[in-house]
C-alpha positions as CSV (number, residue, x, y, z in Angstrom):
1,M,126.4,62.6,265.0
2,D,126.6,65.7,262.7
3,G,124.1,67.6,264.9
4,E,126.1,66.8,268.1
5,R,129.3,67.8,266.4
6,L,127.8,71.1,265.3
7,R,126.4,71.8,268.8
8,I,129.8,71.4,270.4
9,K,131.4,73.6,267.8
10,R,128.8,76.3,268.3
11,A,129.2,76.2,272.1
12,Y,133.0,76.6,271.7
13,F,132.4,79.3,269.2
14,V,130.3,81.4,271.7
15,Q,133.1,81.2,274.2
16,I,135.7,82.3,271.6
17,V,133.5,85.2,270.6
18,G,133.3,86.5,274.2
19,L,137.1,86.4,274.5
20,L,137.7,88.1,271.2
21,I,135.3,90.9,271.9
22,L,137.4,91.6,275.0
23,L,140.5,91.7,272.9
24,W,139.0,94.1,270.5
25,F,139.4,97.1,272.8
26,G,142.8,98.6,273.4
27,V,146.3,97.1,273.7
28,G,146.7,96.8,277.4
29,G,147.1,100.5,278.0
30,V,149.8,101.0,275.4
31,S,149.9,104.6,274.0
32,A,149.9,105.2,270.3
33,M,153.4,105.6,268.9
34,H,155.0,106.6,265.6
35,V,156.0,103.8,263.3
36,S,157.9,104.1,260.0
37,C,157.9,101.9,256.8
38,G,160.0,98.8,257.2
39,D,160.0,98.8,261.0
40,Y,160.5,95.6,262.9
41,I,157.9,95.4,265.7
42,N,159.2,93.9,269.0
43,T,156.6,95.1,271.5
44,N,152.9,96.0,271.9
45,T,152.4,98.8,269.4
46,M,149.5,101.1,268.4
47,L,149.8,103.2,265.2
48,D,149.4,107.0,265.4
49,N,149.7,107.7,261.7
50,D,149.0,106.4,258.1
51,L,151.9,104.9,256.2
52,S,152.8,104.9,252.5
53,C,155.6,102.5,251.8
54,Y,157.7,101.6,248.7
55,A,158.3,98.0,250.0
56,S,156.9,95.7,252.7
57,A,155.7,97.9,255.5
58,I,155.6,96.2,258.8
59,Y,157.5,93.1,260.1
60,I,156.2,91.5,263.3
61,N,159.5,90.5,265.0
62,A,158.4,89.0,268.3
63,S,155.9,86.5,269.7
64,Y,153.2,87.4,272.4
65,I,152.7,91.0,271.2
66,T,149.8,93.0,269.8
67,F,150.0,95.3,266.7
68,D,147.1,97.6,266.5
69,C,146.7,99.9,263.5
70,N,144.1,101.9,265.4
71,G,142.1,102.3,262.2
72,Y,145.0,103.9,260.3
73,R,145.8,103.0,256.7
74,I,149.0,101.3,255.4
75,T,149.4,101.8,251.6
76,G,151.9,100.2,249.3
77,L,153.5,102.2,246.5
78,S,155.4,99.4,244.6
79,G,154.4,96.0,245.8
80,G,155.7,94.1,248.9
81,T,153.5,93.0,251.8
82,G,151.6,95.2,254.2
83,I,152.3,93.2,257.3
84,I,154.4,90.1,257.6
85,A,154.7,87.7,260.6
86,E,157.1,84.8,260.1
87,N,157.9,82.0,262.7
88,K,156.0,83.8,265.5
89,N,153.4,82.6,268.0
90,N,150.5,84.2,270.0
91,I,150.4,87.6,268.2
92,I,147.4,89.8,267.6
93,I,147.1,92.0,264.5
94,K,144.0,94.2,264.5
95,N,142.3,97.3,263.2
96,C,144.5,97.6,260.1
97,I,143.7,98.8,256.5
98,L,146.2,97.3,254.1
99,E,146.0,98.3,250.4
100,D,147.9,98.4,247.1
101,F,150.5,95.9,248.2
102,Y,151.3,92.5,246.5
103,N,149.8,90.7,249.5
104,G,147.9,92.6,252.2
105,L,148.8,90.4,255.3
106,H,151.0,87.3,255.4
107,L,151.3,84.8,258.3
108,S,154.1,82.4,257.6
109,A,154.8,79.5,260.0
110,T,153.0,81.6,262.6
111,N,150.7,79.8,265.1
112,Q,148.0,80.4,267.8
113,S,147.5,84.0,266.7
114,L,144.6,86.4,266.0
115,L,143.7,88.6,263.1
116,L,140.8,90.8,264.1
117,N,138.9,93.6,262.3
118,N,141.5,94.1,259.5
119,T,140.8,95.1,255.9
120,A,143.0,94.0,252.9
121,Q,141.9,95.7,249.7
122,Y,143.2,96.6,246.2
123,N,146.2,94.3,246.6
124,F,147.8,92.9,243.4
125,N,147.7,89.3,244.6
126,L,146.1,88.1,247.9
127,G,144.3,89.9,250.7
128,F,145.1,87.5,253.6
129,Y,147.8,84.8,253.0
130,I,148.1,82.2,255.7
131,S,150.9,79.7,254.8
132,E,152.1,76.8,256.9
133,S,150.4,78.4,260.0
134,D,148.2,76.5,262.4
135,D,145.7,77.2,265.2
136,N,145.0,80.8,264.2
137,T,141.7,82.7,264.5
138,L,140.6,85.2,261.8
139,M,137.5,87.2,262.8
140,Y,135.7,90.2,261.4
141,N,138.3,90.7,258.6
142,T,137.4,92.0,255.1
143,A,139.2,91.2,251.8
144,K,137.9,93.1,248.9
145,N,138.9,94.2,245.4
146,N,142.1,92.0,245.5
147,S,143.4,90.7,242.2
148,Y,143.5,87.1,243.2
149,Y,142.0,85.3,246.3
150,G,140.6,87.2,249.3
151,F,141.7,84.6,251.9
152,L,144.1,81.8,251.2
153,L,145.0,79.1,253.7
154,F,148.0,77.1,252.2
155,V,149.2,74.0,254.0
156,S,147.6,75.4,257.2
157,D,145.7,73.4,259.7
158,N,143.2,73.9,262.6
159,N,142.5,77.5,261.8
160,T,139.1,79.2,262.6
161,L,137.6,81.8,260.4
162,T,134.4,83.5,261.7
163,Y,132.5,86.6,260.5
164,N,134.9,87.4,257.7
165,T,133.9,88.9,254.3
166,A,135.4,88.5,250.9
167,Q,133.9,90.8,248.2
168,Y,134.8,91.8,244.7
169,N,138.0,89.7,244.5
170,L,139.1,88.5,241.1
171,D,139.2,84.9,242.0
172,Y,137.7,82.9,244.9
173,G,136.9,84.7,248.1
174,F,138.1,81.9,250.4
175,V,140.4,79.0,249.6
176,L,141.2,76.3,252.1
177,G,144.2,74.1,251.4
178,G,144.8,72.3,254.8
179,L,143.3,70.1,257.5
180,N,140.7,70.6,260.2
181,N,139.9,74.2,259.5
182,A,136.6,75.6,260.6
183,L,134.7,78.4,258.7
184,T,131.5,79.8,260.3
185,Y,129.4,82.8,259.4
186,N,131.6,84.0,256.6
187,T,130.4,85.7,253.5
188,A,131.8,85.5,249.9
189,Q,129.9,87.9,247.7
190,D,130.5,89.3,244.2
191,N,133.8,87.5,243.7
192,I,134.8,85.2,240.8
193,G,134.0,82.3,243.1
194,G,132.8,81.9,246.7
195,F,134.5,79.1,248.7
196,K,137.0,76.6,247.3
197,L,138.2,73.6,249.3
198,T,141.3,71.6,248.3
199,G,142.1,70.2,251.8
200,I,140.8,67.5,254.1
201,N,138.5,67.3,257.0
202,N,137.4,70.9,257.0
203,T,134.0,72.1,258.5
204,L,131.9,74.9,256.9
205,S,128.8,76.0,258.6
206,Y,126.4,79.0,258.3
207,N,128.5,80.5,255.5
208,T,127.0,82.4,252.6
209,A,128.2,82.5,248.9
210,Q,126.1,85.1,247.1
211,N,126.2,86.6,243.6
212,N,129.6,85.2,242.7
213,I,130.4,85.0,239.0
214,G,131.4,81.3,239.2
215,N,130.6,78.6,241.8
216,G,129.3,79.2,245.4
217,F,131.0,76.3,247.1
218,F,133.6,74.3,245.1
219,L,135.2,71.1,246.4
220,S,138.2,70.2,244.3
221,S,139.7,66.7,245.0
222,S,138.9,67.4,248.6
223,S,137.8,64.7,251.1
224,D,136.2,64.2,254.6
225,N,134.8,67.7,254.7
226,T,131.5,68.6,256.4
227,L,129.3,71.4,255.0
228,I,126.2,72.1,257.0
229,L,123.6,74.9,256.9
230,N,125.5,76.9,254.3
231,T,123.7,79.0,251.7
232,A,124.5,79.5,248.0
233,L,122.4,82.2,246.5
234,G,122.4,83.9,243.1
235,N,125.7,82.5,241.9
236,S,126.1,82.4,238.1
237,N,127.4,78.8,238.0
238,S,126.7,76.0,240.5
239,G,125.7,76.6,244.1
240,F,127.6,73.5,245.3
241,I,130.0,71.4,243.1
242,L,132.2,68.5,243.8
243,Y,135.0,68.1,241.2
244,G,137.8,65.5,240.8
245,T,138.5,62.8,243.3
246,N,136.3,63.6,246.3
247,S,135.3,61.1,248.9
248,L,133.5,61.0,252.3
249,N,132.3,64.5,252.2
250,T,129.0,65.3,254.1
251,L,126.7,68.0,252.9
252,T,123.6,68.5,255.2
253,Y,120.9,71.1,255.4
254,N,122.5,73.4,252.9
255,T,120.5,75.7,250.6
256,A,121.1,76.4,246.9
257,Q,118.8,78.9,245.3
258,N,118.8,80.8,242.0
259,N,122.2,79.6,240.9
C-alpha cells in the first residue's frame, strides 16, 4: 500500500516538475518595469531594479498574475514583510531575493499558487510564512540565516514542497502545521532543527536533514503521517523522534546515521 501510494505520488510529481520548468522562464512576454516600495501589484510584473524599503515592500493585489523579481534583491530597512499576498488565488511569485525583513514572504489565505526559485534570507522572523493557505506549490526556494523558521505552514493544507532548502536558520528549517501536505526532495541543513511536524496526514519522502544542531525529523503530537525514504545524517540530537501524543504514523525505509 505504501509503495503504491508513493509510486502514484512520484508519477504526479514528474508531471508537476515538467509544468513548473516551463513556468520558470519569462512572464508571458511582459517587459521589465519599474516598481517602488509599497506598490500594489495588479498585473503581470517583472522587476527592473533592486528595492530597499522601510516597511513592507510589495503587495500582490490581484489573482491570476505573475510577479517576477528577475533576480533582483528586495531589502528591508526596518521590518515589515518583503512580499505579501492575502486572499488571492493562482498567483506566481518567482526569482526574488528577500532579505532583512521581519518575514521574507507571506501567503495568507492564498490558494493554488506557486512560489518558484525565491530566496528569503537574514529575516528577523520567518523566511517563508504560509498561513491558512491551501493547494500551493513551493519549489526550488531557499530559506537561510533567518532568526526563526525557514518555512512555516500554519493551518495550511494540501501544499506541495519540492526541492526547497533551509540552511542556517535559528530554529527548524521546515515546520508543518496542517493536513495532507507533501514534502519531497527538500533539504534542511545546519539549522537548529530539520523538519518538525505538528499536523496530520502529511507525507515526507526523499528529504534530507543533515548537520542540524537538534533533531533531524521531529513529530510533535502529530498523527497519520507517512515518512518514507528520508535521511537524517549527522544531526546532534536524534535523527527521528516522536514526542507527545502521536498515533498511526508510518516510518518506512528511512535512514538515520551518525546522529
